[in-house]
DONU-387348 format. One record per residue (C-alpha): residue number from 1; residue in three letters; chain; x, y, z. Coordinates in Angstrom, 3 decimals, always signed. Each point is the difference from the previous one (the first is absolute). Layout:
REM DONU-387348
@i->NUM; aa->ALA; ch->A; east->X; north->Y; up->Z
...
***
This chain:
REM DONU-387348
@i->1; aa->UNK; ch->A; east->+0.000; north->+0.000; up->+0.000
@i->2; aa->UNK; ch->A; east->+1.406; north->+3.402; up->-0.975
@i->3; aa->UNK; ch->A; east->-1.157; north->+2.564; up->+2.547
@i->4; aa->UNK; ch->A; east->+1.052; north->+3.556; up->+0.787
@i->5; aa->UNK; ch->A; east->-0.856; north->+0.555; up->+3.706
@i->6; aa->UNK; ch->A; east->-0.018; north->+3.781; up->-0.356
@i->7; aa->UNK; ch->A; east->-2.378; north->-0.093; up->-2.964
@i->8; aa->UNK; ch->A; east->-2.270; north->-2.523; up->+1.697
@i->9; aa->UNK; ch->A; east->-0.073; north->+2.092; up->+3.170
@i->10; aa->UNK; ch->A; east->-0.993; north->+3.124; up->-1.931
@i->11; aa->UNK; ch->A; east->-2.753; north->-1.899; up->-1.776
@i->12; aa->UNK; ch->A; east->-1.356; north->-1.503; up->+3.225
@i->13; aa->UNK; ch->A; east->-0.020; north->+3.375; up->+1.777
@i->14; aa->UNK; ch->A; east->-1.871; north->+1.421; up->-2.992
@i->15; aa->UNK; ch->A; east->-2.659; north->-2.696; up->+0.322
@i->16; aa->UNK; ch->A; east->+1.021; north->-1.978; up->-3.108
@i->17; aa->UNK; ch->A; east->-1.672; north->-3.389; up->+0.490
@i->18; aa->UNK; ch->A; east->+2.277; north->-1.726; up->-2.496
@i->19; aa->UNK; ch->A; east->+3.053; north->+1.267; up->+1.872
@i->20; aa->UNK; ch->A; east->-1.554; north->-1.218; up->+3.254
@i->21; aa->UNK; ch->A; east->-0.613; north->-3.468; up->-1.443
@i->22; aa->UNK; ch->A; east->+3.540; north->-0.149; up->-1.394
@i->23; aa->UNK; ch->A; east->+1.424; north->+1.116; up->+3.336
@i->24; aa->UNK; ch->A; east->-1.839; north->-2.722; up->+1.888
@i->25; aa->UNK; ch->A; east->+1.133; north->-2.599; up->-2.538
@i->26; aa->UNK; ch->A; east->+3.586; north->+1.192; up->+0.501
@i->27; aa->UNK; ch->A; east->-0.276; north->-0.505; up->+3.765
@i->28; aa->UNK; ch->A; east->-1.544; north->-3.445; up->-0.449
@i->29; aa->UNK; ch->A; east->+2.780; north->-1.107; up->-2.341
@i->30; aa->UNK; ch->A; east->+2.405; north->-2.654; up->+1.299
@i->31; aa->UNK; ch->A; east->+2.701; north->+0.898; up->-2.545
@i->32; aa->UNK; ch->A; east->+3.275; north->+1.177; up->+1.507
@i->33; aa->UNK; ch->A; east->+0.215; north->+2.796; up->-2.578
@i->34; aa->UNK; ch->A; east->-3.296; north->+1.469; up->+1.261
@i->35; aa->UNK; ch->A; east->+0.913; north->+0.198; up->+3.673
@i->36; aa->UNK; ch->A; east->+2.035; north->+3.206; up->-0.081
@i->37; aa->UNK; ch->A; east->-2.485; north->+1.903; up->-2.221
@i->38; aa->UNK; ch->A; east->-2.802; north->-1.187; up->+2.290
@i->39; aa->UNK; ch->A; east->+1.866; north->+1.256; up->+3.065
@i->40; aa->UNK; ch->A; east->+0.640; north->+3.358; up->-1.684
@i->41; aa->UNK; ch->A; east->-3.691; north->+0.322; up->-0.890
@i->42; aa->UNK; ch->A; east->-1.025; north->-0.626; up->+3.604
@i->43; aa->UNK; ch->A; east->+2.514; north->+2.531; up->+1.310
@i->44; aa->UNK; ch->A; east->-1.448; north->+2.669; up->-2.295
@i->45; aa->UNK; ch->A; east->-3.617; north->-0.717; up->+0.947
@i->46; aa->UNK; ch->A; east->+0.142; north->-0.696; up->+3.758
@i->47; aa->UNK; ch->A; east->-0.106; north->+3.753; up->+0.856
@i->48; aa->UNK; ch->A; east->-3.259; north->+0.250; up->-1.969
@i->49; aa->UNK; ch->A; east->-1.722; north->-2.945; up->+1.729
@i->50; aa->UNK; ch->A; east->-1.769; north->-0.550; up->+3.299
@i->51; aa->UNK; ch->A; east->-2.953; north->+2.304; up->-0.566
@i->52; aa->UNK; ch->A; east->-2.646; north->-2.712; up->-0.355
@i->53; aa->UNK; ch->A; east->-2.067; north->-2.105; up->+2.350
@i->54; aa->UNK; ch->A; east->+1.211; north->-3.576; up->-0.378
@i->55; aa->UNK; ch->A; east->-2.734; north->-2.576; up->+0.520
@i->56; aa->UNK; ch->A; east->+0.560; north->-3.749; up->+0.258
@i->57; aa->UNK; ch->A; east->-2.990; north->-2.193; up->-0.822
@i->58; aa->UNK; ch->A; east->-0.130; north->-3.708; up->+0.763
@i->59; aa->UNK; ch->A; east->-2.587; north->-2.710; up->+0.390
@i->60; aa->UNK; ch->A; east->-0.793; north->-3.578; up->-0.797
@i->61; aa->UNK; ch->A; east->-0.387; north->-0.977; up->-3.682
@i->62; aa->UNK; ch->A; east->-3.534; north->+0.708; up->-1.178
@i->63; aa->UNK; ch->A; east->-0.632; north->+2.818; up->+2.464
@i->64; aa->UNK; ch->A; east->-0.242; north->+2.477; up->-2.894
@i->65; aa->UNK; ch->A; east->+3.203; north->+2.022; up->+0.391
@i->66; aa->UNK; ch->A; east->+0.243; north->+1.004; up->-3.662
@i->67; aa->UNK; ch->A; east->-3.664; north->+1.037; up->-0.183
@i->68; aa->UNK; ch->A; east->+0.385; north->+1.980; up->+3.214
@i->69; aa->UNK; ch->A; east->+3.193; north->+1.702; up->-1.224
@i->70; aa->UNK; ch->A; east->-1.761; north->+1.104; up->-3.179
@i->71; aa->UNK; ch->A; east->-2.925; north->+1.501; up->+1.950
@i->72; aa->UNK; ch->A; east->+2.305; north->+1.546; up->+2.584
@i->73; aa->UNK; ch->A; east->+2.352; north->+1.363; up->-2.662
@i->74; aa->UNK; ch->A; east->-2.815; north->+1.605; up->-1.965
@i->75; aa->UNK; ch->A; east->-1.305; north->+1.568; up->+3.210
@i->76; aa->UNK; ch->A; east->+3.466; north->+1.439; up->+0.732
@i->77; aa->UNK; ch->A; east->+0.250; north->+1.437; up->-3.512
@i->78; aa->UNK; ch->A; east->-3.405; north->+1.612; up->+0.422
@i->79; aa->UNK; ch->A; east->+1.426; north->+1.648; up->+3.141
@i->80; aa->UNK; ch->A; east->+2.739; north->+1.583; up->-2.123
@i->81; aa->UNK; ch->A; east->+2.779; north->-2.510; up->+0.575
@i->82; aa->UNK; ch->A; east->+2.200; north->-2.049; up->-2.332
@i->83; aa->UNK; ch->A; east->+0.177; north->-3.715; up->+0.712
@i->84; aa->UNK; ch->A; east->+2.742; north->-2.547; up->-0.608
@i->85; aa->UNK; ch->A; east->-0.781; north->-3.686; up->+0.475
@i->86; aa->UNK; ch->A; east->+2.889; north->-2.389; up->+0.498
@i->87; aa->UNK; ch->A; east->-1.684; north->-3.354; up->-0.385
@i->88; aa->UNK; ch->A; east->+2.182; north->-3.019; up->+0.750
@i->89; aa->UNK; ch->A; east->-1.222; north->-3.148; up->-1.748
@i->90; aa->UNK; ch->A; east->+0.748; north->-3.563; up->+1.118
@i->91; aa->UNK; ch->A; east->+2.978; north->-1.463; up->-1.834
@i->92; aa->UNK; ch->A; east->+0.366; north->-3.612; up->-1.033
@i->93; aa->UNK; ch->A; east->+2.421; north->-1.834; up->+2.274
@i->94; aa->UNK; ch->A; east->+1.107; north->-2.058; up->-3.009
@i->95; aa->UNK; ch->A; east->+0.243; north->+2.473; up->-2.852
@i->96; aa->UNK; ch->A; east->-0.015; north->+3.356; up->+1.782
@i->97; aa->UNK; ch->A; east->-2.874; north->+1.023; up->-2.255
@i->98; aa->UNK; ch->A; east->-2.682; north->+2.366; up->+1.179
@i->99; aa->UNK; ch->A; east->-3.639; north->+0.490; up->-0.877
@i->100; aa->UNK; ch->A; east->+0.249; north->+3.809; up->+0.008
@i->101; aa->UNK; ch->A; east->-3.728; north->+0.374; up->-0.482
@i->102; aa->UNK; ch->A; east->-0.738; north->+3.018; up->+2.182
@i->103; aa->UNK; ch->A; east->-0.113; north->+2.462; up->-2.883
@i->104; aa->UNK; ch->A; east->-2.763; north->-2.121; up->-1.497
@i->105; aa->UNK; ch->A; east->-1.886; north->-0.162; up->+3.296
@i->106; aa->UNK; ch->A; east->+0.367; north->+3.762; up->+0.540
@i->107; aa->UNK; ch->A; east->-1.021; north->+1.078; up->-3.484
@i->108; aa->UNK; ch->A; east->-1.805; north->+3.197; up->+1.050
@i->109; aa->UNK; ch->A; east->+2.754; north->+1.191; up->+2.315
@i->110; aa->UNK; ch->A; east->+2.766; north->-0.825; up->-2.478
@i->111; aa->UNK; ch->A; east->-1.709; north->+2.168; up->-2.627
@i->112; aa->UNK; ch->A; east->+0.377; north->+3.109; up->+2.181
@i->113; aa->UNK; ch->A; east->+2.926; north->+2.343; up->-0.699
@i->114; aa->UNK; ch->A; east->+0.203; north->+0.587; up->+3.757
@i->115; aa->UNK; ch->A; east->+0.681; north->-3.676; up->+0.692
@i->116; aa->UNK; ch->A; east->+3.057; north->-2.156; up->-0.585
@i->117; aa->UNK; ch->A; east->-0.181; north->-3.776; up->+0.473
@i->118; aa->UNK; ch->A; east->+3.173; north->-2.042; up->+0.062
@i->119; aa->UNK; ch->A; east->-0.362; north->-3.770; up->+0.472
@i->120; aa->UNK; ch->A; east->+3.206; north->-1.759; up->+1.000
@i->121; aa->UNK; ch->A; east->+0.704; north->-3.688; up->+0.676
@i->122; aa->UNK; ch->A; east->+0.665; north->-0.822; up->+3.647
@i->123; aa->UNK; ch->A; east->+2.827; north->-2.283; up->-1.072
@i->124; aa->UNK; ch->A; east->-0.117; north->-1.980; up->+3.229
@i->125; aa->UNK; ch->A; east->+0.847; north->+3.030; up->+2.143
@i->126; aa->UNK; ch->A; east->-1.099; north->-0.383; up->+3.607
@i->127; aa->UNK; ch->A; east->-3.081; north->+2.008; up->+0.868
@i->128; aa->UNK; ch->A; east->-1.614; north->-0.095; up->-3.424
@i->129; aa->UNK; ch->A; east->+1.648; north->+3.205; up->-1.118
@i->130; aa->UNK; ch->A; east->+2.611; north->+0.335; up->-2.694
@i->131; aa->UNK; ch->A; east->+3.498; north->+0.913; up->+1.129
@i->132; aa->UNK; ch->A; east->-0.127; north->+3.213; up->-2.026
@i->133; aa->UNK; ch->A; east->-3.397; north->+1.170; up->+1.247
@i->134; aa->UNK; ch->A; east->+1.628; north->+2.526; up->+2.322
@i->135; aa->UNK; ch->A; east->+2.101; north->+1.453; up->-2.816
@i->136; aa->UNK; ch->A; east->-3.066; north->+0.154; up->-2.226
@i->137; aa->UNK; ch->A; east->-1.782; north->+2.052; up->+2.682
@i->138; aa->UNK; ch->A; east->+2.762; north->+2.589; up->-0.238
@i->139; aa->UNK; ch->A; east->-0.457; north->+0.284; up->-3.769
@i->140; aa->UNK; ch->A; east->-3.790; north->+0.321; up->+0.007
@i->141; aa->UNK; ch->A; east->+0.147; north->+2.587; up->+2.791
@i->142; aa->UNK; ch->A; east->+2.572; north->+2.002; up->-1.962
@i->143; aa->UNK; ch->A; east->-2.373; north->-0.179; up->-2.982
@i->144; aa->UNK; ch->A; east->-2.692; north->+1.733; up->+2.065
@i->145; aa->UNK; ch->A; east->-2.178; north->-2.878; up->+1.212
@i->146; aa->UNK; ch->A; east->-1.024; north->+0.835; up->+3.564
@i->147; aa->UNK; ch->A; east->-2.000; north->-3.120; up->+0.872
@i->148; aa->UNK; ch->A; east->+1.996; north->-3.214; up->-0.338
@i->149; aa->UNK; ch->A; east->-1.861; north->-3.283; up->+0.434
@i->150; aa->UNK; ch->A; east->+2.049; north->-3.185; up->+0.440
@i->151; aa->UNK; ch->A; east->-2.043; north->-3.155; up->-0.534
@i->152; aa->UNK; ch->A; east->+1.641; north->-3.134; up->+1.381
@i->153; aa->UNK; ch->A; east->-0.426; north->-3.586; up->-1.155
@i->154; aa->UNK; ch->A; east->-2.128; north->-0.693; up->+3.058
@i->155; aa->UNK; ch->A; east->-0.030; north->-1.419; up->+3.513
@i->156; aa->UNK; ch->A; east->+2.251; north->-3.009; up->+0.348
@i->157; aa->UNK; ch->A; east->+3.460; north->+1.539; up->-0.203
@i->158; aa->UNK; ch->A; east->+1.578; north->+2.470; up->+2.388
@i->159; aa->UNK; ch->A; east->-2.053; north->+3.164; up->-0.414
@i->160; aa->UNK; ch->A; east->+2.589; north->+1.808; up->+2.112
@i->161; aa->UNK; ch->A; east->+1.789; north->+0.846; up->-3.255
@i->162; aa->UNK; ch->A; east->-2.785; north->+2.215; up->-1.339
@i->163; aa->UNK; ch->A; east->-0.846; north->+1.411; up->+3.436
@i->164; aa->UNK; ch->A; east->+3.618; north->+1.163; up->+0.329
@i->165; aa->UNK; ch->A; east->+0.011; north->+1.874; up->-3.300
@i->166; aa->UNK; ch->A; east->-3.391; north->+1.722; up->+0.208
@i->167; aa->UNK; ch->A; east->-1.553; north->+2.579; up->+2.308
@i->168; aa->UNK; ch->A; east->-3.461; north->-1.537; up->+0.253
@i->169; aa->UNK; ch->A; east->-0.630; north->-3.751; up->-0.063
@i->170; aa->UNK; ch->A; east->-3.480; north->-1.159; up->-0.941
@i->171; aa->UNK; ch->A; east->-1.123; north->-3.594; up->+0.532
@i->172; aa->UNK; ch->A; east->-2.993; north->-1.139; up->-2.047
@i->173; aa->UNK; ch->A; east->-2.181; north->-2.870; up->+1.193
@i->174; aa->UNK; ch->A; east->-3.045; north->-1.883; up->-1.239
@i->175; aa->UNK; ch->A; east->-3.413; north->+0.026; up->+1.710
@i->176; aa->UNK; ch->A; east->-0.265; north->-2.627; up->+2.708
@i->177; aa->UNK; ch->A; east->+1.421; north->-0.523; up->+3.455
@i->178; aa->UNK; ch->A; east->+0.381; north->-2.708; up->+2.578
@i->179; aa->UNK; ch->A; east->+2.197; north->-2.661; up->-1.608
@i->180; aa->UNK; ch->A; east->+1.278; north->+2.494; up->-2.565
@i->181; aa->UNK; ch->A; east->+0.994; north->+2.360; up->+2.813
@i->182; aa->UNK; ch->A; east->+2.012; north->-2.797; up->+1.603
@i->183; aa->UNK; ch->A; east->+1.723; north->-0.657; up->-3.323
@i->184; aa->UNK; ch->A; east->+1.408; north->+3.517; up->-0.393
@i->185; aa->UNK; ch->A; east->+3.514; north->+0.201; up->+1.372
@i->186; aa->UNK; ch->A; east->+0.324; north->+2.257; up->+3.031
@i->187; aa->UNK; ch->A; east->+3.216; north->+1.526; up->-1.331
@i->188; aa->UNK; ch->A; east->-1.688; north->+1.170; up->-3.195
@i->189; aa->UNK; ch->A; east->-2.885; north->+1.577; up->+1.903
@i->190; aa->UNK; ch->A; east->+2.483; north->+1.857; up->+2.212
@i->191; aa->UNK; ch->A; east->+1.655; north->+1.508; up->-3.079
@i->192; aa->UNK; ch->A; east->-3.251; north->+1.534; up->-1.214
@i->193; aa->UNK; ch->A; east->-0.806; north->+3.690; up->+0.354
@i->194; aa->UNK; ch->A; east->-3.422; north->-0.654; up->-1.508
@i->195; aa->UNK; ch->A; east->-2.013; north->-3.193; up->-0.409
@i->196; aa->UNK; ch->A; east->-2.487; north->-0.032; up->-2.881
@i->197; aa->UNK; ch->A; east->-2.698; north->-2.622; up->-0.485
@i->198; aa->UNK; ch->A; east->-0.746; north->+0.020; up->-3.715
@i->199; aa->UNK; ch->A; east->-2.978; north->-1.335; up->-1.976
@i->200; aa->UNK; ch->A; east->-2.491; north->+1.521; up->+2.436
@i->201; aa->UNK; ch->A; east->-2.915; north->-0.032; up->-2.427
@i->202; aa->UNK; ch->A; east->-3.035; north->-2.083; up->-0.834
@i->203; aa->UNK; ch->A; east->-0.348; north->-3.187; up->+2.029
@i->204; aa->UNK; ch->A; east->+3.395; north->+0.582; up->+1.604
@i->205; aa->UNK; ch->A; east->-0.835; north->+3.394; up->+1.526
@i->206; aa->UNK; ch->A; east->-1.069; north->-1.386; up->+3.366
@i->207; aa->UNK; ch->A; east->+2.890; north->-2.482; up->+0.110
@i->208; aa->UNK; ch->A; east->+2.469; north->+2.806; up->-0.693
@i->209; aa->UNK; ch->A; east->-1.452; north->+2.041; up->+2.862
@i->210; aa->UNK; ch->A; east->+0.301; north->-2.942; up->+2.401
@i->211; aa->UNK; ch->A; east->+3.573; north->-0.654; up->-1.120
@i->212; aa->UNK; ch->A; east->+0.960; north->+3.627; up->+0.522
@i->213; aa->UNK; ch->A; east->-1.403; north->-0.097; up->+3.537
@i->214; aa->UNK; ch->A; east->+1.976; north->-3.149; up->+0.787
@i->215; aa->UNK; ch->A; east->+3.208; north->+1.470; up->-1.348
@i->216; aa->UNK; ch->A; east->-0.530; north->+3.146; up->+2.081
@i->217; aa->UNK; ch->A; east->-0.347; north->-2.139; up->+3.110
@i->218; aa->UNK; ch->A; east->+3.108; north->-2.007; up->-0.925
@i->219; aa->UNK; ch->A; east->+2.047; north->+3.163; up->-0.525
@i->220; aa->UNK; ch->A; east->-0.738; north->+0.987; up->+3.581
@i->221; aa->UNK; ch->A; east->+2.310; north->-2.813; up->+1.146
@i->222; aa->UNK; ch->A; east->+2.851; north->+0.878; up->-2.350
@i->223; aa->UNK; ch->A; east->+2.677; north->+2.661; up->+0.039
@i->224; aa->UNK; ch->A; east->-0.468; north->+2.652; up->-2.702
@i->225; aa->UNK; ch->A; east->+2.854; north->+0.721; up->-2.398
@i->226; aa->UNK; ch->A; east->+0.113; north->+3.638; up->+1.147
@i->227; aa->UNK; ch->A; east->-0.688; north->+1.107; up->+3.557
@i->228; aa->UNK; ch->A; east->-1.743; north->+3.192; up->-1.117
@i->229; aa->UNK; ch->A; east->-2.313; north->-1.636; up->-2.534
@i->230; aa->UNK; ch->A; east->-3.128; north->-2.036; up->+0.689
@i->231; aa->UNK; ch->A; east->-0.384; north->-2.659; up->-2.712
@i->232; aa->UNK; ch->A; east->-3.401; north->+0.222; up->-1.684
@i->233; aa->UNK; ch->A; east->-2.071; north->-2.766; up->-1.587
@i->234; aa->UNK; ch->A; east->-2.155; north->+1.063; up->-2.935
@i->235; aa->UNK; ch->A; east->-2.167; north->-1.746; up->-2.584
@i->236; aa->UNK; ch->A; east->-0.254; north->+0.747; up->-3.693
@i->237; aa->UNK; ch->A; east->-1.180; north->-1.291; up->-3.338
@i->238; aa->UNK; ch->A; east->+2.661; north->+0.724; up->-2.597
@i->239; aa->UNK; ch->A; east->-2.261; north->-1.103; up->-2.833
@i->240; aa->UNK; ch->A; east->-2.765; north->+2.372; up->+1.116
@i->241; aa->UNK; ch->A; east->+2.398; north->+2.813; up->+1.038
@i->242; aa->UNK; ch->A; east->-1.558; north->-0.024; up->+3.464
@i->243; aa->UNK; ch->A; east->+2.070; north->+0.876; up->+3.067
@i->244; aa->UNK; ch->A; east->+2.962; north->+1.248; up->-2.052
@i->245; aa->UNK; ch->A; east->-0.311; north->+3.570; up->+1.281
@i->246; aa->UNK; ch->A; east->+0.105; north->-1.212; up->+3.614
@i->247; aa->UNK; ch->A; east->+3.198; north->-1.921; up->-0.687
@i->248; aa->UNK; ch->A; east->+1.514; north->+3.044; up->-1.696
@i->249; aa->UNK; ch->A; east->-0.936; north->+2.137; up->+3.021
@i->250; aa->UNK; ch->A; east->+1.613; north->-2.518; up->+2.375
@i->251; aa->UNK; ch->A; east->+3.202; north->+0.058; up->-2.034
@i->252; aa->UNK; ch->A; east->+0.195; north->+3.803; up->-0.143
@i->253; aa->UNK; ch->A; east->-0.777; north->+0.221; up->+3.733
@i->254; aa->UNK; ch->A; east->+2.866; north->-2.428; up->+0.637
@i->255; aa->UNK; ch->A; east->+2.388; north->+1.996; up->-2.212
@i->256; aa->UNK; ch->A; east->-0.889; north->+3.318; up->+1.636
@i->257; aa->UNK; ch->A; east->+0.225; north->-1.401; up->+3.521
@i->258; aa->UNK; ch->A; east->+3.285; north->-1.825; up->-0.568
@i->259; aa->UNK; ch->A; east->+1.526; north->+3.021; up->-1.748
@i->260; aa->UNK; ch->A; east->-0.990; north->+2.376; up->+2.803
@i->261; aa->UNK; ch->A; east->+1.486; north->-2.267; up->+2.679
@i->262; aa->UNK; ch->A; east->+3.219; north->-0.610; up->-1.952
@i->263; aa->UNK; ch->A; east->-0.678; north->-3.741; up->-0.069
@i->264; aa->UNK; ch->A; east->-0.103; north->-0.159; up->-3.800
@i->265; aa->UNK; ch->A; east->+3.414; north->+1.623; up->-0.406
@i->266; aa->UNK; ch->A; east->+1.545; north->-2.253; up->+2.681
@i->267; aa->UNK; ch->A; east->-1.518; north->-3.116; up->-1.569
@i->268; aa->UNK; ch->A; east->+1.385; north->+0.873; up->-3.429
@i->269; aa->UNK; ch->A; east->+3.453; north->+0.474; up->+1.507
@i->270; aa->UNK; ch->A; east->-0.188; north->-3.463; up->+1.544
@i->271; aa->UNK; ch->A; east->-1.238; north->-1.449; up->-3.300
@i->272; aa->UNK; ch->A; east->+2.930; north->+1.568; up->-1.839
@i->273; aa->UNK; ch->A; east->+2.484; north->-1.523; up->+2.440
@i->274; aa->UNK; ch->A; east->-1.568; north->-3.442; up->-0.416
@i->275; aa->UNK; ch->A; east->+0.057; north->+0.477; up->-3.747
@i->276; aa->UNK; ch->A; east->+3.751; north->+0.667; up->+0.234
@i->277; aa->UNK; ch->A; east->+0.646; north->-3.275; up->+1.825
@i->278; aa->UNK; ch->A; east->-2.300; north->-1.910; up->-2.329
@i->279; aa->UNK; ch->A; east->+2.034; north->+1.279; up->-2.936
@i->280; aa->UNK; ch->A; east->+3.263; north->-0.903; up->+1.723
@i->281; aa->UNK; ch->A; east->-1.320; north->-3.516; up->+0.592
@i->282; aa->UNK; ch->A; east->-1.225; north->-0.398; up->-3.589
@i->283; aa->UNK; ch->A; east->+3.256; north->+1.293; up->-1.474
@i->284; aa->UNK; ch->A; east->+2.112; north->-2.245; up->+2.220
@i->285; aa->UNK; ch->A; east->-2.074; north->-2.989; up->-1.060
@i->286; aa->UNK; ch->A; east->+0.553; north->+0.882; up->-3.653
@i->287; aa->UNK; ch->A; east->+3.744; north->+0.299; up->+0.531
@i->288; aa->UNK; ch->A; east->+0.071; north->-3.353; up->+1.767
@i->289; aa->UNK; ch->A; east->-1.937; north->-1.723; up->-2.768
@i->290; aa->UNK; ch->A; east->+2.052; north->+1.569; up->-2.782
@i->291; aa->UNK; ch->A; east->+3.489; north->-0.575; up->+1.433
@i->292; aa->UNK; ch->A; east->+1.502; north->-2.856; up->-2.067
@i->293; aa->UNK; ch->A; east->+2.696; north->-0.710; up->+2.611
@i->294; aa->UNK; ch->A; east->-2.595; north->-1.028; up->+2.571
@i->295; aa->UNK; ch->A; east->-2.501; north->-2.006; up->-2.047
@i->296; aa->UNK; ch->A; east->+1.424; north->-3.459; up->+0.626
@i->297; aa->UNK; ch->A; east->+0.488; north->+0.482; up->+3.747
@i->298; aa->UNK; ch->A; east->-3.425; north->+1.582; up->+0.449
@i->299; aa->UNK; ch->A; east->-1.570; north->-2.990; up->-1.762
@i->300; aa->UNK; ch->A; east->+1.888; north->-2.361; up->+2.319
@i->301; aa->UNK; ch->A; east->-1.236; north->+1.902; up->+3.034
@i->302; aa->UNK; ch->A; east->-3.571; north->-0.028; up->-1.334
@i->303; aa->UNK; ch->A; east->+0.199; north->-3.782; up->-0.318
@i->304; aa->UNK; ch->A; east->+1.450; north->-0.324; up->+3.502
@i->305; aa->UNK; ch->A; east->-2.857; north->+2.054; up->+1.428
@i->306; aa->UNK; ch->A; east->-2.623; north->-1.889; up->-2.017
@i->307; aa->UNK; ch->A; east->+1.378; north->-3.326; up->+1.241
@i->308; aa->UNK; ch->A; east->+0.116; north->+1.138; up->+3.615
@i->309; aa->UNK; ch->A; east->+3.801; north->-0.163; up->+0.162
@i->310; aa->UNK; ch->A; east->+0.497; north->+3.683; up->+0.770
@i->311; aa->UNK; ch->A; east->-2.109; north->+2.549; up->+1.899
@i->312; aa->UNK; ch->A; east->-1.175; north->+2.853; up->-2.277
@i->313; aa->UNK; ch->A; east->+1.480; north->+2.529; up->+2.414
@i->314; aa->UNK; ch->A; east->+3.482; north->-1.520; up->-0.239
@i->315; aa->UNK; ch->A; east->-0.215; north->-0.405; up->-3.788
@i->316; aa->UNK; ch->A; east->-1.199; north->+3.585; up->-0.417
@i->317; aa->UNK; ch->A; east->+2.940; north->+1.310; up->+2.015
@i->318; aa->UNK; ch->A; east->+2.425; north->-1.994; up->-2.163
@i->319; aa->UNK; ch->A; east->-1.567; north->+1.423; up->-3.175
@i->320; aa->UNK; ch->A; east->+0.393; north->+3.547; up->+1.327
@i->321; aa->UNK; ch->A; east->+3.596; north->-0.668; up->+1.028
@i->322; aa->UNK; ch->A; east->+0.787; north->-1.436; up->-3.434
@i->323; aa->UNK; ch->A; east->-1.646; north->+2.970; up->-1.670
@i->324; aa->UNK; ch->A; east->+1.875; north->+2.535; up->+2.143
@i->325; aa->UNK; ch->A; east->+3.344; north->-1.685; up->-0.641
@i->326; aa->UNK; ch->A; east->-0.710; north->-0.222; up->-3.725
@i->327; aa->UNK; ch->A; east->-0.851; north->+3.714; up->-0.216
@i->328; aa->UNK; ch->A; east->+3.081; north->+0.969; up->+1.997
@i->329; aa->UNK; ch->A; east->+2.147; north->-2.110; up->-2.312
@i->330; aa->UNK; ch->A; east->-1.313; north->+1.935; up->-3.018
@i->331; aa->UNK; ch->A; east->+0.965; north->+3.375; up->+1.465
***
């Protein structure tokens, strides 16, 4: 890929959608030649980012996340905002392929000039979010999108990943309660800043109301994510555009309250520090995998661990020692 970081940055700051798409593709590239241009692009755009509300949205498959995001996004645009949707699709564990169907499911929203939808394959990344989602947020914010919605693969992986890169974490649930309530992991509930029971229409209206009441009672026994925010439980029907305004109001109330108290700024600082260490970890793993001088020994250690002949802790320390000695020998 031939990319001029300066030219891309100018295009993105000017709102050029093609430049934005090319910039994101550059950051997602695994080619060595694209790493330095990608870093330069980020350095140019970071000062122009951070002015959005970052919303993470998760929920079990079938809860209607894409339909909700379209209704919610259109509502935000009608309020005068510009919306970016970073939708992470499930990737095949065998081929790495991805469905990438969110643009099809969000046809009305994707047609708006005030919306930008970027589906990306999860690629097996823990938490159901692509590794480059955080970098992509910087680019879309620099391009002027002030509401960023990050849709995760769904409950089942560590949702901590999306909670740690967004300001407001929304957990969507289906109507019901009782056994379903028991089946929702406590840790995921505790990450939520807002719980939304979707599909509250028709025959499911009463069931959605009962579920919301049960979730409110359950939240009374859990620790909220933020001490100065009371987690709300709301119902909505994304298909009927009912309850969307209430959810929008809850989000803006959260943003205003967290901004006034300084909590939002402190949380973003913590997120940035965690992002740093995540990147260090990822880059070290890449160096370990790519170092030809260590391949044979690492494979031997993997076999020893798999066969129960060596504790993973001891093998890991040997790998790090080998890697350190190999790097020192090159200098």
